[in-house]
C-alpha positions in Angstrom: 39.6 23.1 89.4 40.5 24.4 92.8 39.0 22.4 95.6 38.0 23.9 98.9 35.7 26.9 99.6 34.7 27.3 96.0 32.0 29.9 96.9 34.8 32.3 98.0 36.9 32.0 94.9 34.7 34.1 92.7 35.5 37.0 95.0 39.2 36.1 95.5 39.9 35.4 91.8 38.2 38.1 89.9 39.2 39.0 86.3 42.2 41.4 86.0 42.0 44.7 84.2 45.7 45.6 84.4 47.6 43.0 82.3 51.0 44.8 82.5 52.1 42.7 85.5 49.7 39.8 85.3 52.0 37.4 87.2 52.3 39.8 90.1 48.6 40.5 90.2 47.8 36.8 90.3 50.4 36.2 92.9 49.0 38.9 95.2 45.4 37.8 94.6 46.2 34.2 95.5 48.4 35.1 98.4 45.8 37.3 100.0 43.1 34.7 99.5 45.3 32.2 101.3 46.1 34.6 104.1 42.4 35.4 104.6 41.5 31.7 104.6 39.3 32.0 101.5 41.4 29.2 100.0 42.0 26.9 102.9 45.0 24.5 103.6 44.9 21.4 101.4 43.1 23.1 98.5 44.4 22.1 95.0 45.7 24.9 92.8 45.2 24.1 89.1 46.6 26.4 86.4 43.8 26.0 83.9 40.9 26.8 86.3 42.7 29.8 87.8 43.6 31.2 84.4 40.0 30.8 83.2 38.5 32.4 86.4 40.9 35.4 86.3 40.8 35.9 82.5 44.5 35.4 81.8 46.7 32.9 80.1 48.3 30.0 82.0 51.9 31.4 81.8 51.5 34.1 84.5 49.4 31.7 86.6 52.3 29.2 86.4 54.8 32.0 87.5 52.5 33.0 90.4 52.1 29.4 91.6 55.9 28.8 91.6 56.5 32.0 93.5 53.9 31.0 96.1 55.7 27.7 96.4 59.0 29.4 97.0 57.5 31.6 99.7 56.0 28.6 101.5 52.3 29.1 100.7 52.0 26.1 98.4 53.4 22.6 98.6 54.1 20.4 95.5 52.5 17.0 95.7 53.8 14.0 93.8 50.7 13.3 91.8 48.2 16.0 92.5 50.1 19.2 91.7 50.2 22.1 94.1 48.2 22.4 97.3 47.9 25.2 99.9 50.4 24.5 102.6 49.0 24.0 106.1 50.6 25.2 109.4 51.9 22.8 112.0 51.6 23.6 115.7 55.4 23.9 115.7 55.3 26.5 112.9 52.9 28.6 114.9 54.8 28.4 118.1 58.1 29.2 116.3 56.7 32.2 114.5 55.1 33.7 117.6 58.2 33.1 119.7 60.4 34.9 117.2 57.9 37.7 116.9 57.8 38.2 120.6 61.5 38.7 120.8 61.9 40.9 117.7 58.8 43.1 118.2 59.4 43.5 121.9 62.9 44.8 121.2 61.5 47.1 118.4 59.0 48.6 120.9 61.8 49.0 123.4 64.0 51.0 120.9 61.0 53.0 119.8 60.3 54.0 123.4 63.8 55.2 123.8 64.2 57.0 120.5 60.8 58.6 119.6 59.9 62.2 119.8 56.6 63.3 121.3 55.4 64.4 117.9 56.0 60.9 116.4 53.6 59.3 118.8 50.6 61.3 117.7 49.9 59.3 114.5 50.1 56.1 116.6 47.5 57.5 119.0 45.2 58.4 116.1 45.6 54.9 114.6 44.8 53.3 118.0 41.7 55.6 118.2 40.7 54.4 114.7 41.0 50.8 115.8 38.7 51.5 118.7 36.2 53.3 116.4 35.9 50.2 114.2 35.8 47.9 117.1 32.9 49.8 118.7 31.0 49.5 115.3 31.7 45.7 115.2 33.6 46.2 112.0 36.1 43.5 112.8 37.2 43.0 109.2 38.9 46.4 109.3 41.0 45.6 112.3 43.8 43.5 110.9 45.0 46.2 108.5 44.7 48.9 111.2 46.5 46.7 113.7 49.3 46.0 111.1 49.6 49.7 110.4 50.0 50.5 114.1 52.6 47.8 114.6 54.5 49.0 111.5 54.6 52.5 112.8 56.1 51.3 116.1 58.7 49.3 114.2 59.6 52.4 112.2 60.3 54.4 115.4 62.9 51.8 116.4 65.3 53.4 113.9 66.8 49.9 113.1 66.5 48.9 109.4 68.0 45.5 110.1 65.4 44.8 112.8 62.6 46.0 110.7 63.7 43.8 107.8 63.8 40.7 110.1 60.2 41.5 111.3 59.1 42.1 107.7 60.4 38.7 106.7 57.6 37.3 108.8 54.9 39.8 107.8 52.9 37.4 105.6 52.6 34.8 108.4 51.9 37.6 110.9 49.0 38.8 108.8 47.7 35.3 108.4 47.6 35.0 112.2 46.0 38.4 112.7 43.2 37.6 110.2 42.2 34.7 112.6 42.8 36.2 116.1 41.1 39.5 115.4 37.9 37.8 114.5 37.5 37.3 118.3 35.9 40.5 119.6 37.2 39.6 123.1 40.8 39.5 121.9 40.3 42.6 119.8 39.2 44.5 123.0 42.2 43.2 124.8 44.4 44.2 121.8 43.2 47.7 122.0 43.7 47.8 125.7 47.3 46.6 125.3 48.0 49.1 122.5 46.8 51.9 124.7 49.0 50.8 127.6 52.0 50.5 125.2 51.5 54.0 124.0 51.3 55.3 127.6 54.5 53.5 128.5 56.2 54.8 125.4 55.2 58.4 126.3 56.7 57.9 129.8 59.9 56.2 128.4 59.2 52.9 130.3 61.2 50.7 127.9 61.4 47.7 130.2 57.7 47.6 130.7 56.7 48.2 127.1 59.0 45.4 125.9 57.5 43.0 128.5 53.9 44.0 127.5 54.6 43.5 123.8 55.9 40.0 124.5 52.9 39.2 126.7 50.6 40.6 124.0 52.1 38.4 121.3 52.0 35.3 123.5 48.3 35.9 124.2 47.8 36.1 120.4 49.5 32.7 120.1 47.1 31.2 122.7 44.1 32.5 120.9 45.3 31.3 117.5 46.2 27.8 118.8 42.8 27.5 120.4 41.3 28.0 117.0 43.9 25.8 115.3 43.3 22.9 117.8 39.6 23.1 117.3 40.0 22.9 113.5 42.2 19.9 113.9 39.6 18.2 116.1 36.9 19.0 113.5 38.9 17.4 110.7 39.3 14.2 112.8 35.6 14.1 113.8 
């Protein structure tokens, strides 16, 4: 069986209807459940229970588990099989630090290269974020936030830079799922996005790059506050 938040697994591991790419389906289901925190760090992942829960054979489950290990979501233990990998403080700081540099530069390039028409979808996306925030629909915010950032990256016009950022996308989403549960941070996030868009409209590339870096560093502070609290709870 899978240990951890078993109540959440029924939702995360529902039976599959499309069997053509079962391994990929299982991989995505498990990955998203880990990112959302439905399957917490340290949880054991056992082929037989997953296969039974999702209504598939063990072969695609085994493929999905090994792919999750290769991508750093699972760790192979000597005697207990695979467990969900945890994050160290150093992992968090490194990822946020790299993001601050890459995304700040992407925003800078987008500020220089965009056309006025290209900013309109970003403004609409930011308005959508505000709409869901005002309705206290915090669950919708990570995807809207991700879409908005992806649109900014696209305007950088740098495929290599976009690829470097996308290499971190799974960890980035993992962090967003945590920090955007804070309504206070979500409000600040919307404020920063609005300021970024104004700066982009006015071609203030130095300021937008600085603000993006500050925005990401604030996200790190919020995430680490939650991370440290969870570590204290485990030791209590």
